[in-house]
N, C-alpha and C positions, 0 to 999 in steps of 0.2 A: 716566723715558723721554721725558716731554714735553720736557724740556730738550734732549735729543738731537735731537728733531724740529725744534725751533726753531734749534738750532745748525746743523743740516743746511740748513735754509731760509736762514739768514743766509749760510752759505758759498756756496750756489748763487746767491743773489741778488747777493752781492758779486762773484762771477765774471761774471755776466751784465751787471751794471751797469758793471763795469770795462771790458768789451768795448764796451758801448754808448757810454760816454763817450770811449773811445779813438777810436772810429770817427766819432762825431758824433751827439749826441742828437737833432738835428733830423731825421735820417733815420728815427727810430723813433717819431715822433709823427704820428698821423692820427686825428682825432676821430671820423670816420665809422666807421672800423674798430673803434675802441674801443666805440662805441655799439652796433654789431652784436653784438660779443662779449659785452659786459656785459648788454645787454638780452636777448639770447638765453639767456644763462646763467641769468638770473633767471626768464625765462619757462619754461625747461626745468625748473627746480627747482619751479615752481608746477605744471607738468604732472605731475611725479612725485609731488607731494603727500605727501611723507614727512618729517615734522618731524625725525625722528632722523637722517636722511641729507641734510638741507638743504644743509649746507656741501659735502658730497661731490658732491651733484647740481649745485651751482653750478659746481664744477670740471669735471664731465663735460659740462655744457651749454656751458661756455666753449670746450672743445675742439671739440665738434660745430659750434658756430656760428663758430669760427675757420675750420674747413674750409669751411663754407658761405659765409663771407665771401670766402675765396679763390676759390671757384667763381663767385660773383657778379662779382668783379673780373676773373676770366679771361674770362667771357662778355662783360663790358663792353669788355675790351681787344680781343678777337677779333671782336666784333660790328660794329666799325667806327663806333660811335656818336661817338667822339671823334676820328676821322680820324688815328689814330696808328699804324695798321698799316703796317709797313715803315720807319717813321722811328725809327731806333735810339735817338735821344736821348729821344724821348717814350715809347717802349716800355720803355726801361730804368727810367725813373722809375715808370711804371705797374706794371711787374713788382715793383719794390721795395714799392710801396704794397699790391699785392694779396697779398703775403706777410705783411704785418703782422697781419691777424686771426689767422692760425695762431700767430704768435709771441705775441700777447696771450693767446690761449686757453691755450697751454701755461704761460705765466707765472702765469696765474690758477689753473690746475690745480695747479701746483707749490705755490703759496701755500695753496690750500685743503687740500692733503694734510697740511699741518702742523697745521691746525685741526680736521680730522675725527678721529673716534675710531678 
């Protein structure tokens, strides 16, 4: 059954990576979003403090912090700190970046599902 989990993961990642490379990989890279998601996932797993569920908790934490990253980005976008409200060129890029933490969170969750028991 483990081999089916990994086969399923490979199929899912192949489809996702195919779409990413077709659209353009540079749109999917944001270091700050990745730091929020990975750091939050590790912190969440430490908070849960369950060694048997460590991998599963990393996946859950990645999704939670992906959504928190989206909210942080949305507040920054609408708060006017960067003077981009109303400028569609700037807002479009900002909207794309604020969606990345959620994307990263679900990719990590998908990956950890294959390694959890």
